[in-house]
C-alpha positions, -999 to 999 in steps of 0.1 A, spaced: 597 250 -1 562 234 -6 530 254 -10 516 261 25 482 272 11 474 236 2 444 225 22 438 193 41 408 186 18 432 184 -11 453 156 4 430 137 28 417 103 23 379 104 16 370 67 16 371 62 53 362 30 71 345 37 104 328 19 133 301 29 158 306 29 196 284 -2 201 302 -23 175 323 -51 188 361 -54 187 355 -85 166 343 -61 138 374 -40 144 396 -71 141 380 -79 107 385 -44 94 422 -43 104 427 -78 90 411 -71 57 424 -36 50 458 -19 50 448 8 75 460 18 110 432 40 123 394 37 124 373 68 133 343 60 156 312 79 147 278 84 163 245 77 147 245 113 133 279 107 117 298 129 142 333 118 153 332 106 189 365 86 191 392 68 172 408 34 174 443 27 163 459 -5 154 481 0 185 449 1 207 437 -31 192 471 -48 198 471 -37 234 440 -59 238 455 -88 220 486 -85 242 466 -96 272 455 -128 255 471 -161 261 504 -169 245 495 -205 241 477 -213 209 452 -240 218 417 -246 204 402 -235 237 423 -204 242 415 -193 207 377 -197 214 380 -176 246 400 -149 228 374 -147 201 346 -145 227 363 -116 244 365 -97 210 329 -104 204 319 -91 238 342 -60 241 326 -28 226 344 -2 207 334 25 232 352 6 259 385 8 240 384 39 218 403 71 225 376 96 233 396 129 231 401 133 194 417 162 176 398 171 144 405 193 114 384 208 87 389 203 49 397 240 45 425 240 71 460 243 58 482 213 57 503 232 82 476 228 108 478 190 104 516 191 105 514 210 137 491 184 153 513 156 141 545 172 155 531 183 188 510 153 197 527 124 179 494 115 163 494 95 131 459 102 119 433 130 124 397 128 114 385 155 90 351 169 98 327 194 82 313 224 100 286 202 116 313 179 130 305 151 105 332 128 92 343 136 57 378 121 56 410 113 74 444 128 71 474 106 80 511 111 83 513 89 51 490 115 33 514 142 45 545 124 32 528 117 -1 520 154 -4 554 167 8 574 144 -15 553 149 -46 562 186 -46 587 194 -74 608 215 -50 617 184 -31 625 164 -62 651 188 -76 
């Protein structure tokens, strides 16, 4: 069995890309295109988590775009992404965890809610990291007990 006293702070990702509510979905598109990530926390001007955007949320928008790839349709689609704001698309009800919480807290959230990422915040609610199901898998399968 793995060590249940390990904290989220020990396994979380600390280099987190984020966006602000008034950023455009065009910026989100660039972030997803240039980085191998699936979730982007949305933070306020005082660095507090106010939402989250998933790659799935982004693809739901793209799904409504035209299937025909013409020069004009591409222009229109890009114009929509430039005009649509993050706050209009983001999920506003976001579960958050603290770095000192046990990994079991994150595991519970993932199992109960089918989340794939949870922002990690300090006592003031400011973003300090993100914990993903990938982080949890890396932790679980790096334990010697699982490798025996």
